[in-house]
C-alpha positions in Angstrom: -22.8 28.6 -70.6 -24.8 27.0 -73.4 -24.4 27.9 -77.1 -26.9 28.7 -79.8 -26.1 25.4 -81.6 -28.1 22.4 -80.4 -26.8 18.8 -80.2 -29.3 17.8 -82.9 -27.5 20.1 -85.3 -24.2 18.2 -84.8 -23.5 15.2 -87.0 -23.9 12.5 -84.3 -25.5 9.1 -84.8 -29.0 8.4 -83.7 -27.9 6.2 -80.7 -25.8 9.1 -79.4 -28.6 11.6 -79.9 -31.0 9.3 -78.0 -28.6 9.1 -75.1 -28.2 12.9 -75.0 -31.9 13.4 -74.9 -32.2 10.9 -72.1 -29.8 13.0 -70.1 -31.7 16.2 -71.1 -28.6 17.6 -72.9 -29.9 20.0 -75.6 -27.1 22.5 -76.2 -23.4 21.8 -76.2 -20.9 23.8 -74.1 -18.4 26.1 -75.9 -15.7 23.4 -75.7 -18.0 20.8 -77.0 -19.4 22.9 -79.9 -15.9 23.7 -81.1 -14.2 20.3 -80.4 -16.7 17.8 -81.7 -16.7 18.9 -85.4 -12.9 19.1 -85.4 -12.5 15.6 -83.9 -15.1 14.1 -86.3 -12.8 15.3 -89.1 -10.0 13.1 -87.7 -7.7 15.9 -86.6 -5.6 16.0 -83.4 -6.7 18.5 -80.8 -5.2 20.6 -78.1 -8.0 21.8 -75.8 -7.9 24.1 -72.8 -11.0 24.8 -70.7 -11.9 25.3 -67.1 -12.9 22.3 -65.0 -16.6 21.6 -65.2 -17.1 22.8 -68.7 -17.8 19.5 -70.4 -14.4 18.3 -71.7 -15.3 14.6 -71.2 -18.3 14.8 -73.6 -16.2 16.8 -76.0 -13.9 13.8 -76.6 -16.2 10.9 -75.7 -18.9 11.7 -78.3 -16.6 11.8 -81.3 -14.8 8.6 -80.3 -18.1 6.8 -79.9 -19.3 8.2 -83.2 -16.2 6.7 -85.0 -16.6 3.4 -83.2 -20.3 3.3 -84.3 -19.4 4.1 -88.0 -16.5 1.6 -88.1 -17.6 -1.4 -85.9 -14.9 -3.9 -85.3 -14.4 -6.6 -82.7 -11.5 -5.7 -80.4 -8.5 -8.0 -80.6 -7.3 -9.8 -77.5 -5.3 -7.7 -75.0 -6.0 -4.6 -77.1 -8.2 -1.5 -77.0 -9.4 0.8 -79.8 -9.5 3.9 -77.6 -7.2 4.7 -74.7 -7.9 7.4 -72.2 -5.4 8.3 -69.5 -6.5 10.1 -66.3 -4.5 11.1 -63.2 -6.7 9.6 -60.5 -8.9 6.6 -59.9 -12.0 8.7 -59.2 -11.6 10.5 -62.5 -11.1 7.2 -64.4 -14.4 5.9 -63.0 -16.3 9.0 -63.9 -14.9 9.2 -67.5 -15.8 5.5 -68.0 -19.3 6.2 -66.7 -19.7 9.0 -69.2 -18.6 6.6 -72.1 -21.1 4.0 -70.8 -24.0 6.6 -70.5 -23.4 8.1 -74.0 -23.0 4.6 -75.5 -26.0 3.1 -73.8 -27.7 2.3 -77.1 -24.6 1.1 -78.8 -22.6 -2.2 -78.7 -19.5 -0.8 -77.0 -17.3 -2.3 -74.3 -15.8 0.1 -71.7 -13.4 -0.9 -69.0 -11.2 0.8 -66.4 -7.7 0.0 -65.2 -6.4 1.6 -62.0 -4.6 0.7 -58.8 -6.0 0.0 -55.3 -8.0 -3.0 -56.5 -7.3 -6.6 -57.6 -5.8 -7.1 -61.0 -7.7 -10.3 -61.8 -10.9 -8.6 -63.1 -8.9 -6.2 -65.2 -6.7 -9.0 -66.6 -9.9 -10.9 -67.5 -11.4 -7.9 -69.3 -8.2 -7.2 -71.3 -7.9 -10.8 -72.4 -11.1 -10.3 -74.4 -10.2 -6.9 -75.7 -12.2 -3.7 -75.2 -13.4 -0.8 -77.3 -12.6 1.9 -74.7 -10.1 1.6 -71.9 -9.9 4.4 -69.3 -6.8 3.9 -67.1 -4.3 5.5 -64.8 -0.7 5.3 -66.0 0.8 3.3 -63.1 -1.5 0.3 -63.2 -1.6 0.3 -67.0 2.2 -0.1 -67.2 2.0 -2.9 -64.6 -0.3 -4.9 -66.8 1.8 -4.0 -69.8 4.9 -5.4 -68.1 3.0 -8.6 -67.4 2.0 -9.0 -71.0 -1.7 -8.4 -70.4 -2.0 -5.2 -72.4 -1.0 -4.5 -76.0 -1.0 -1.0 -77.4 -0.8 -2.0 -81.0 -4.5 -1.5 -81.7 -5.0 2.0 -80.4 -6.8 4.3 -82.8 -7.7 7.1 -80.4 -5.5 8.3 -77.6 -6.7 10.9 -75.0 -4.6 12.5 -72.3 -7.1 14.0 -69.9 -6.1 16.5 -67.1 -2.6 16.7 -68.5 -1.5 19.4 -66.1 -2.5 17.3 -63.1 -0.6 14.4 -64.7 2.6 16.4 -64.6 1.9 17.7 -61.1 1.6 14.1 -59.8 4.9 13.0 -61.5 3.5 10.8 -64.3 5.5 12.4 -67.1 7.9 9.4 -67.4 5.1 6.9 -67.4 3.2 8.9 -70.0 6.3 9.0 -72.3 6.7 5.2 -71.9 3.1 4.6 -73.0 3.3 7.0 -75.9 6.4 5.4 -77.1 4.5 2.1 -77.7 1.4 3.6 -79.4 1.0 3.2 -83.1 2.2 6.2 -85.1 -1.0 6.4 -87.0 -3.6 7.4 -84.5 -5.8 10.4 -83.5 -4.5 12.1 -80.4 -6.5 14.4 -78.1 -4.9 16.5 -75.4 -7.1 18.2 -72.8 -6.0 20.3 -69.8 -7.5 22.9 -67.5 -4.4 25.0 -67.8 -1.7 25.4 -70.4 1.7 26.1 -68.9 4.9 26.1 -71.0 5.7 22.5 -69.8 2.2 21.4 -70.9 2.6 23.0 -74.3 6.0 21.2 -74.8 4.4 17.8 -73.9 1.5 18.5 -76.2 3.7 19.1 -79.2 5.5 15.8 -78.5 2.2 13.9 -78.7 0.1 15.8 -81.3 0.5 16.1 -85.1 -0.6 19.5 -86.5 -3.3 19.8 -83.9 -6.3 22.2 -83.9 -6.1 24.4 -80.8 -9.1 25.5 -78.7 -8.4 27.8 -75.8 -11.5 28.9 -74.0 -10.0 30.2 -70.8 -7.1 32.4 -69.7 -3.9 30.9 -68.4 -5.4 30.4 -64.9 -8.9 31.6 -64.0 -11.6 30.9 -61.5 -15.3 30.5 -62.2 -17.1 33.8 -62.3 -20.0 32.7 -60.2 -17.9 31.6 -57.2 -18.1 33.8 -54.2 -14.5 33.9 -52.7 -14.1 34.7 -49.0 -11.2 34.6 -46.7 -11.3 33.8 -42.9 -8.4 34.9 -40.7 -8.3 32.3 -38.0 -5.8 30.6 -35.7 -4.8 27.0 -36.4 -6.3 25.9 -33.0 -9.7 27.4 -33.9 -10.1 26.2 -37.5 -12.3 23.2 -36.5 -14.6 25.3 -34.4 -15.0 27.8 -37.2 -15.7 25.0 -39.6 -18.5 23.7 -37.3 -19.9 27.3 -37.2 -20.0 27.5 -41.0 -21.6 24.1 -41.3 -24.3 25.0 -38.9 -25.1 28.1 -41.0 -25.1 25.9 -44.1 -27.7 23.5 -42.5 -29.9 26.4 -41.4 -30.4 27.4 -45.1 -32.1 24.1 -45.7 -32.4 22.2 -49.0 -29.7 20.1 -50.5 -26.4 21.6 -49.3 -23.3 19.7 -50.0 -19.9 20.8 -48.6 -16.5 19.8 -49.7 -13.6 20.4 -47.3 -10.0 20.2 -48.4 -7.1 19.4 -46.1 -3.4 19.3 -46.9 -2.7 15.8 -45.4 -4.4 12.4 -45.2 -4.1 12.3 -41.5 -5.8 15.7 -41.1 -8.6 14.6 -43.4 -9.4 11.6 -41.2 -9.0 13.8 -38.1 -11.5 16.5 -39.3 -14.0 13.9 -40.5 -14.0 12.1 -37.2 -14.2 15.4 -35.2 -17.2 16.5 -37.3 -18.8 13.1 -36.7 -18.5 13.5 -32.9 -20.4 16.8 -33.2 -23.3 15.2 -35.0 -22.3 16.0 -38.6 -22.5 13.3 -41.3 -19.0 13.4 -42.8 -16.8 11.1 -44.8 -13.1 11.3 -45.6 -11.5 10.4 -49.0 -7.8 10.3 -49.8 -5.1 8.1 -51.2 -4.7 5.7 -48.2 -8.4 4.6 -48.5 -9.1 1.5 -50.5 -10.8 2.0 -53.8 -14.0 0.4 -52.5 -14.0 2.8 -49.5 -13.4 5.8 -51.7 -16.2 4.8 -54.0 -18.6 4.3 -51.1 -17.7 7.7 -49.6 -18.1 9.4 -53.0 -21.4 7.8 -53.7 -22.7 8.6 -50.3 -21.7 12.2 -50.8 -23.2 12.4 -54.3 -26.6 11.1 -53.0 -26.6 13.4 -50.0 -26.4 10.7 -47.3 -23.2 12.2 -46.1 -23.4 15.9 -47.1 -19.9 16.7 -46.0 -16.8 15.2 -47.7 -13.3 15.9 -46.4 -10.7 15.3 -49.1 -7.0 15.9 -50.0 -5.8 17.4 -53.3 -5.5 13.9 -54.9 -9.3 14.0 -55.2 -9.6 17.6 -56.3 -10.0 16.6 -60.0 -11.9 13.4 -59.4 -15.0 14.7 -57.8 -17.7 15.7 -60.2 -20.9 16.5 -58.2 -23.1 19.2 -59.4 -24.8 20.3 -56.2 -21.7 21.3 -54.2 -22.6 24.7 -52.8 -19.7 25.3 -50.4 -16.0 24.5 -50.7 -13.8 25.1 -47.6 -10.0 25.2 -47.8 -9.3 24.0 -44.3 -5.6 24.2 -45.2 -4.1 26.4 -47.8 -2.8 24.4 -50.8 0.9 23.9 -51.3 0.7 25.2 -54.9 -1.4 28.2 -56.0 -2.8 26.3 -59.0 -4.4 23.8 -56.6 -6.6 26.6 -55.3 -8.3 26.9 -58.7 -8.8 23.1 -59.0 -10.2 22.9 -55.5 -12.8 25.6 -55.8 -13.7 24.3 -59.3 -15.7 21.6 -57.5 -18.5 24.2 -56.9 -20.4 26.5 -59.3 -20.4 23.7 -61.9 -22.8 23.8 -64.8 -23.5 27.5 -64.4 -24.6 27.3 -60.8 -23.4 29.6 -58.0 -21.2 28.5 -55.2 -19.1 29.8 -52.3 -15.4 29.1 -51.6 -14.1 29.9 -48.0 -10.4 29.8 -47.3 -9.0 29.5 -43.8 -5.8 31.5 -43.3 -3.6 31.5 -40.2 -0.4 33.5 -39.7 1.7 30.7 -41.2 -0.3 30.8 -44.4 0.1 34.4 -45.5 2.8 33.5 -48.0 0.6 30.9 -49.7 -2.3 33.3 -49.6 -0.4 36.0 -51.5 0.8 33.5 -54.1 -2.8 32.5 -54.7 -4.0 36.1 -55.1 -1.2 36.8 -57.5 -2.3 33.8 -59.6 -6.0 34.7 -59.7 -5.1 38.4 -60.0 -7.6 39.5 -57.4 -7.7 40.1 -53.7 -9.9 37.7 -51.8 -12.4 39.6 -49.6 -12.3 38.9 -45.9 -15.2 37.3 -44.0 -15.1 38.5 -40.4 -18.6 37.7 -39.2 -17.4 35.0 -36.7 -15.9 35.0 -33.2 -12.6 33.6 -34.2 -11.6 36.5 -36.5 -8.0 37.7 -36.1 -7.8 41.4 -37.2 -4.1 41.7 -36.9 -3.5 39.2 -39.7 -5.1 41.6 -42.1 -2.6 44.3 -41.1 0.3 41.9 -41.5 -1.0 40.9 -44.9 -1.2 44.6 -46.0 2.3 45.3 -44.8 3.7 42.2 -46.5 2.0 43.2 -49.7 3.5 46.7 -49.6 7.0 45.2 -49.0 6.5 42.8 -51.9 5.3 45.6 -54.2 8.4 47.7 -53.2 10.9 45.1 -54.3 12.7 45.0 -57.6 12.1 42.6 -60.4 14.5 40.1 -58.9 12.9 40.3 -55.5 15.6 42.6 -54.0 14.9 45.6 -51.8 14.9 49.1 -53.5 18.3 50.8 -53.7 19.2 53.9 -51.6 21.7 55.2 -54.1 19.6 58.3 -54.8 19.4 59.2 -51.1 23.2 58.7 -50.7 23.9 61.0 -53.7 21.5 63.6 -52.3 23.3 63.6 -49.0 26.7 64.1 -50.7 25.4 67.1 -52.6 25.2 69.1 -49.4 22.1 68.1 -47.5 24.3 66.3 -44.9 21.4 64.3 -43.4 22.4 61.0 -41.9 20.5 57.9 -43.0 18.6 56.1 -40.2 20.5 53.3 -38.7 24.0 54.7 -39.6 26.5 56.4 -37.3 29.1 58.1 -39.4 30.4 61.7 -39.7 29.4 64.1 -42.5 31.7 66.6 -44.1 30.5 69.7 -45.8 31.9 73.1 -46.7 32.2 74.0 -43.0 34.4 71.1 -42.0 33.4 68.4 -39.6 29.7 68.0 -38.7 28.7 65.3 -36.3 26.0 62.9 -37.3 22.9 63.2 -35.1 23.2 59.4 -34.6 26.8 59.5 -33.4 28.6 60.9 -30.3 30.2 64.4 -30.2 33.7 62.9 -30.2 35.3 63.2 -33.7 36.3 59.9 -35.4 40.0 58.8 -35.3 40.7 60.1 -38.7 39.6 63.7 -37.7 41.9 64.2 -34.7 44.7 65.9 -36.7 48.3 64.6 -37.2 49.4 61.5 -35.4 51.4 62.2 -32.2 54.7 60.6 -31.4 53.8 58.2 -28.6 57.0 56.2 -28.8 58.3 57.3 -25.4 55.0 56.5 -23.7 54.9 53.0 -25.2 55.1 50.2 -22.7 58.3 48.2 -22.5 58.4 44.7 -23.9 58.2 42.0 -21.3 61.5 40.2 -20.5 60.6 36.6 -20.5 64.2 35.4 -20.1 65.1 37.3 -16.8 61.8 36.8 -15.0 62.1 34.8 -11.7 61.5 31.2 -12.0 58.7 29.6 -10.0 59.4 26.6 -7.8 57.8 23.4 -9.2 55.2 22.0 -7.0 55.6 18.4 -5.8 52.6 16.2 -6.4 52.4 13.8 -3.5 50.5 10.5 -4.1 47.3 10.2 -2.2 48.5 7.2 -0.3 51.5 9.1 1.2 49.4 12.2 2.1 46.8 10.3 4.0 48.6 7.2 5.3 47.4 5.1 2.5 43.7 6.1 2.7 41.8 8.3 0.1 41.3 11.9 1.1 37.8 12.8 2.3 35.9 14.9 -0.1 
């Protein structure tokens, strides 16, 4: 969604305006329109916006503007601006944005991430850089080797902070923040703002301006959500059916398939390749060079199908993705939002299809609670399982009938009503009822009264059996155990 303000109206330098015109950017997005003036004033910022809304330009343009207005040669092993990202793919894309926007400026941009050799990164850091985009793990490795010095950081950006916490980078982030200069401008961007994210933000930021352009968790309005009930054994066949329909529409049709594990990503990509589809897999076990080749091939349409794990959910920024398929339900409901956020980017429309087997109903209900809507069912395929819809409906009713703490509803009112004279037995119980007329048998019990209803206890002492006399009982003769040799003339007995 574009705004009424144009980029030309923003106080950006001529080289930046020239780069924006070259990319045909005329109007900023809402997050850009609100964030750029605030950052140009030098304030810290806490920004929340959906994925695909232009957060990168919102912080890249003000940083480049400050570097342009205050040119200085970077010191050895130091950087003027430090941007932390959770994944290698996102680091590459953010660095490319800085390079594109600063194409007509004298600015050096470098990346530091794992999966590749350190030698080039060490060489770059020895000279010093203006902008460094890095992942926390490799950055700390270089810091421990003395190749990186955080003393010159003027601008610090924590991008995709919620994903950082999901991936367990919180301790690395705190180590890096502890070595940054106290006098700096800090920017904190996240797709969602949970209580944990807010706590981390207030540790980093100093009297920040806050921009919240999205609810706590939302999905893009132009995404067509659909749900497919399918057995695990038929998921691959259904995927092939959907991809054939996608190809029949013609045009540039890019499909992104998400799996839960790296092994399944490779398996699905190879299976699609055997059926004649051009597909690539991307996940954490791939080398950085292989991941970049697969991503570039997907972006240019040479391989229109990309099978990925959640590690790449935030690192894929391709505008023409028209279909996202959740081959496996995500482990966490929030991941559903980040997955489908790869389509319908830049105001375009897109479709998100989710495969759901009987084992995934719990995850499905968690996703629907998060997005606060029921995903419509797509049943126009031969693998549809109707009974899963009934199971889902019953499970939803049971969940809605539970108390606040998840416990089942109490039957105290029913029990009190029975005691007031209705004398109706509860299903599953077999006990007597007593009203004004005396004993009344429960319809679920036998006609014989219970032991407490048989009247006074009878004196059965005379009929009681006598105690057994263990002392006067006849003694049994002990048996003699004869050795085998004696019983069989020295030979073992035949068995």
